C-alpha positions in Angstrom: -20.4 -3.8 13.8 -21.0 -0.8 11.7 -19.3 2.4 13.0 -21.4 5.6 12.7 -19.8 9.0 13.3 -22.9 10.4 14.9 -22.9 7.7 17.6 -19.2 8.1 18.3 -18.9 11.8 18.7 -21.6 14.5 18.8 -19.6 17.7 19.1 -22.5 20.0 19.6 -23.8 18.2 22.7 -20.3 18.1 24.2 -19.5 21.8 23.6 -22.8 22.8 25.1 -21.6 21.6 28.5 -19.4 23.6 30.9 -16.5 21.2 30.5 -17.0 21.1 26.7 -16.8 24.9 26.5 -13.4 24.7 28.2 -12.2 22.0 25.9 -13.6 23.2 22.6 -10.3 23.1 20.7 -9.5 19.6 21.9 -13.0 18.4 21.0 -13.0 19.9 17.5 -9.5 18.5 16.8 -10.6 15.0 17.9 -13.8 15.3 15.9 -11.8 16.2 12.7 -9.5 13.3 13.4 -12.5 10.9 13.7 -14.0 12.2 10.5 -10.9 11.2 8.6 -10.0 7.9 10.4 -13.3 6.2 10.5 -14.0 6.3 6.7 -10.4 5.2 6.2 -10.8 2.2 8.5 -14.0 1.3 6.6 -12.1 0.4 3.5 -10.4 3.5 2.2 -6.8 2.9 3.3 -4.3 2.4 0.6 -0.6 2.1 0.6 -0.3 4.7 -2.1 -2.3 7.3 -0.2 -0.8 6.8 3.2 2.9 5.8 2.6 5.5 7.2 0.3 5.2 4.3 -2.2 3.9 3.3 -5.5 2.2 0.1 -6.6 3.0 -1.4 -10.0 1.9 -4.6 -11.7 4.6 -6.3 -13.7 4.8 -9.4 -15.8 7.6 -11.6 -14.7 9.1 -14.8 -16.1 10.7 -17.3 -13.7 14.4 -16.9 -13.0 14.8 -13.9 -15.4 16.1 -10.5 -14.4 13.8 -7.7 -15.5 14.1 -4.0 -15.5 11.0 -2.3 -14.1 10.1 1.1 -15.4 9.2 3.2 -12.4 9.5 6.6 -14.1 10.8 9.3 -11.8 9.4 8.1 -8.5 12.4 9.1 -6.4 14.9 7.1 -4.3 13.7 3.5 -3.9 14.3 2.1 -0.4 12.4 -1.2 -0.6 10.4 -3.4 -2.9 7.8 -5.8 -1.6 5.7 -8.4 -3.4 2.0 -7.6 -2.8 0.3 -10.3 -5.0 1.1 -13.0 -7.4 -1.6 -13.8 -10.0 -1.2 -17.5 -10.9 -3.4 -20.6 -10.6 -0.5 -23.0 -10.7 2.8 -21.4 -9.5 3.9 -20.0 -6.2 6.6 -17.4 -5.7 9.6 -19.3 -4.4 12.2 -16.5 -4.4 12.3 -12.8 -5.1 15.0 -10.2 -5.2 15.5 -6.6 -6.3 18.4 -4.2 -6.8 19.3 -0.9 -8.5 21.6 -1.4 -11.4 24.5 0.9 -12.5 22.0 3.3 -14.1 19.9 3.4 -11.0 17.1 1.4 -12.6 15.0 -1.1 -10.6 15.8 -4.7 -11.5 13.8 -7.6 -10.1 14.1 -11.4 -10.3 11.5 -13.9 -9.3 11.5 -17.7 -9.2 8.2 -19.5 -9.5 7.6 -23.2 -8.6 6.4 -25.2 -10.2 7.6 -23.5 -13.4 4.8 -22.0 -15.4 3.8 -23.8 -18.5 5.1 -23.0 -21.0 8.4 -22.3 -19.3 8.7 -18.7 -20.6 5.1 -17.8 -19.5 4.8 -14.5 -17.6 3.0 -14.1 -14.3 1.5 -10.9 -13.1 3.1 -9.7 -9.9 2.0 -6.6 -7.9 5.0 -4.8 -6.4 4.9 -2.1 -3.7 7.8 0.2 -4.3 8.7 2.2 -1.2 10.5 5.5 -1.5 12.5 7.8 0.7 
């Protein structure tokens, strides 16, 4: 079902009524909310726009610690794997930590091992910040 703003909420018709005139502020606030939410729900929502986070694609080798350059994002609170781009290997294990220099370090284990064994796999990380 395609959602149309006009069919959901026609502010001019509502405000023209006696009840609408008394609730003008509420109606206009709701109309503005709908104008933002409906387009977002139609495919415009992204983690980066709606959460304090950054997405980063990194190339990882299996069972190898790797420092991820995140620039000056801020204080990292969580790292989640969003997508693994491989036609032959699955992500078996993933961990992350901040080293002594406050750099993000990640380690992933893929099974079966990529071929050749030192091959790198693209992994999309969602890095959440405080």
